[in-house]
C-alpha positions in Angstrom: 11.3 -11.9 -25.5 10.7 -9.5 -28.4 10.5 -12.6 -31.2 8.0 -14.8 -29.1 4.6 -14.9 -30.0 4.7 -13.3 -33.4 2.5 -13.7 -36.4 3.4 -14.1 -39.9 1.2 -12.7 -42.6 1.0 -12.4 -46.2 0.5 -9.3 -48.0 -3.4 -9.5 -48.2 -3.7 -10.4 -44.4 -1.6 -7.4 -43.6 -4.0 -5.2 -45.5 -6.9 -6.6 -43.8 -5.0 -6.0 -40.4 -4.0 -2.6 -41.3 -7.3 -1.5 -42.2 -9.1 -3.4 -39.6 -6.6 -1.5 -37.1 -7.3 1.7 -38.9 -10.8 1.8 -38.4 -10.9 0.6 -34.9 -8.1 3.1 -33.8 -10.3 6.0 -35.4 -13.3 4.6 -33.3 -11.4 4.3 -30.1 -8.1 6.0 -29.9 -7.3 4.5 -26.7 -7.0 1.2 -28.1 -3.2 0.9 -28.0 -3.1 -2.7 -29.4 -4.7 -1.6 -32.6 -2.6 1.3 -33.0 0.6 -0.9 -32.3 -1.0 -3.1 -35.1 -1.2 -0.3 -37.6 2.4 0.8 -37.0 3.4 -2.8 -37.6 1.7 -3.5 -40.8 2.5 -0.3 -42.6 5.5 0.3 -41.3 8.1 -2.4 -42.4 10.0 -0.2 -44.9 10.1 2.6 -42.3 11.4 0.3 -39.3 14.0 -1.2 -41.9 15.4 2.3 -42.7 15.5 3.0 -38.9 17.2 0.1 -38.2 20.1 0.6 -40.9 20.4 4.2 -39.4 20.9 2.6 -36.0 23.8 0.2 -37.6 25.6 3.1 -38.8 25.6 4.9 -35.6 27.7 3.9 -32.4 25.2 4.2 -30.0 22.5 2.6 -32.3 24.8 -0.2 -32.6 25.2 -0.4 -28.8 21.2 -0.6 -28.2 21.0 -3.2 -31.2 23.4 -5.4 -29.4 22.4 -4.9 -26.2 18.5 -4.8 -26.6 17.7 -2.7 -23.6 13.9 -2.9 -22.5 12.3 0.1 -20.9 10.6 -1.8 -18.3 10.2 -1.4 -14.7 13.1 -3.5 -13.7 15.5 -1.7 -16.0 14.3 1.8 -15.5 13.0 1.8 -11.5 16.4 3.6 -10.5 15.2 6.9 -12.1 12.6 7.4 -9.5 15.9 7.8 -7.1 17.8 10.3 -9.3 18.3 13.9 -8.5 15.3 16.2 -9.6 17.3 18.0 -12.0 18.1 15.0 -14.3 16.4 13.6 -17.4 15.7 10.3 -15.2 14.1 12.1 -12.6 11.9 14.1 -15.1 10.7 10.7 -16.9 10.0 9.5 -13.4 8.0 12.5 -12.7 6.1 12.3 -16.2 5.5 8.8 -15.6 4.5 8.9 -11.9 2.1 12.0 -12.3 0.1 10.2 -14.6 0.1 6.8 -13.0 1.9 5.3 -16.1 4.1 2.0 -16.1 6.7 1.3 -18.5 5.4 -2.5 -18.5 2.0 -1.4 -20.2 3.2 -1.4 -24.2 1.5 -4.1 -26.1 3.9 -6.7 -27.6 5.0 -6.6 -31.3 3.2 -9.1 -33.3 3.5 -8.6 -36.7 7.2 -7.7 -37.6 9.2 -10.7 -39.8 12.5 -10.7 -38.1 14.1 -10.3 -34.6 15.9 -7.1 -35.4 12.7 -5.5 -36.9 10.8 -6.6 -34.0 13.1 -5.1 -31.6 13.1 -1.7 -33.6 9.3 -1.4 -33.8 9.5 -2.5 -29.7 12.3 0.1 -28.9 10.3 2.8 -30.8 7.2 2.2 -28.8 9.0 1.8 -25.6 10.9 5.1 -25.8 7.9 7.2 -26.6 7.5 8.4 -23.0 11.1 9.6 -23.0 10.3 12.0 -25.9 7.2 13.2 -24.2 9.6 14.1 -21.3 12.3 15.3 -23.6 9.9 17.7 -25.7 7.6 18.8 -22.5 4.4 17.4 -24.4 1.4 16.4 -22.5 -0.7 12.8 -23.3 -3.7 14.9 -24.1 -5.0 14.9 -27.8 -3.1 17.8 -28.8 0.5 16.6 -27.0 0.0 13.3 -28.7 -0.8 14.5 -32.1 2.1 16.9 -31.8 4.8 14.4 -31.0 3.2 11.9 -33.9 4.4 15.0 -36.2 7.7 14.6 -34.5 7.6 10.9 -35.0 6.7 11.1 -38.5 9.8 13.5 -39.1 12.0 11.2 -37.7 10.9 7.8 -39.2 8.4 8.3 -41.8 6.0 5.9 -40.2 2.5 6.0 -41.9 0.9 5.3 -38.8 2.1 8.7 -37.4 0.4 10.7 -40.2 -2.6 8.5 -39.8 -2.7 9.4 -36.1 -2.3 13.2 -36.6 -5.1 12.8 -39.4 -7.2 11.1 -36.8 -6.2 13.0 -34.1 -7.1 16.6 -35.5 -10.4 15.3 -37.0 -11.5 14.8 -33.5 -10.4 18.3 -32.5 -12.9 21.0 -31.3 -12.6 24.1 -33.2 -10.7 25.7 -30.3 -8.2 22.9 -30.1 -7.4 22.8 -33.8 -6.9 26.5 -34.0 -4.3 26.3 -30.9 -2.9 23.0 -32.7 -2.2 24.9 -35.8 -1.2 28.1 -34.6 1.0 26.9 -31.7 2.1 23.3 -32.2 2.4 22.0 -35.8 5.0 24.3 -37.0 7.2 23.9 -34.0 6.8 20.1 -34.2 7.6 20.0 -37.7 10.9 22.2 -36.6 11.5 20.2 -33.6 11.5 17.1 -35.6 13.9 18.1 -38.3 16.4 19.8 -36.0 17.1 17.2 -33.4 19.1 14.4 -33.5 18.0 11.0 -34.6 16.1 9.6 -31.3 16.3 6.2 -32.4 19.9 6.2 -32.0 20.1 7.6 -28.2 20.7 4.8 -25.7 18.5 7.1 -23.4 19.0 4.6 -20.0 22.7 5.6 -20.2 21.9 9.4 -19.9 19.3 9.2 -16.9 21.9 10.8 -14.7 22.2 13.8 -16.7 21.2 17.1 -16.2 17.7 17.6 -18.4 18.7 20.7 -20.0 22.2 19.7 -21.0 20.9 16.6 -22.8 18.2 18.6 -24.5 21.0 20.9 -25.9 23.0 18.0 -26.9 20.4 16.1 -28.7 19.2 19.3 -30.3 15.6 19.0 -28.3 13.6 22.2 -28.8 11.0 22.0 -25.8 7.2 22.5 -27.0 5.7 26.2 -26.5 3.9 27.1 -23.8 0.4 27.2 -24.7 -1.4 30.8 -24.2 -3.2 30.8 -20.8 -6.5 31.2 -22.0 -6.2 27.9 -24.1 -4.1 26.0 -21.7 -4.1 22.5 -22.5 
């Protein structure tokens, strides 16, 4: 349940958790729980804006009403779909990396059930976005996707993640990112539809290229062979 186990914080406590999470995430970017806490404690205004947009969208309202969860029991059928479909592409993305949709940390610091669900939904559809944009899960791919997420939701955590990610780049990675991915990511995030207002699970059976065109998705550019990521 989204609403279970949440912690109410006053303003000073939120600030303390945000700072602690930011420092911890910079020291160990693999700590998904710290990144999640940072997103929640700094992102309330952004999540409120996303919630209002979802309420104005027919598909967004359906998501809020049904509150679908991206967990194994709900998306397992994607592994059985034809290879050209969006669902099969998602299954291949997850399976090739030995990822599980059940591994996302819970929402702990949102004040209302609606905001908690929106925060959880943003967290759980992240791998759909990797699939649609054709981005890997390495440092460059994650940083590029965070640029798109910032364009879409204006979450401070996304901007901080990009700054933290690029600070850890090698000189070669930094050159590759800014020459081949940064401008693309800005354009891709601006030109696609509102990604939080898509009921992805209802489109699993559709052709991957068809849904990309329908949603205005611009796939990531191929890296030069000498810089393959």
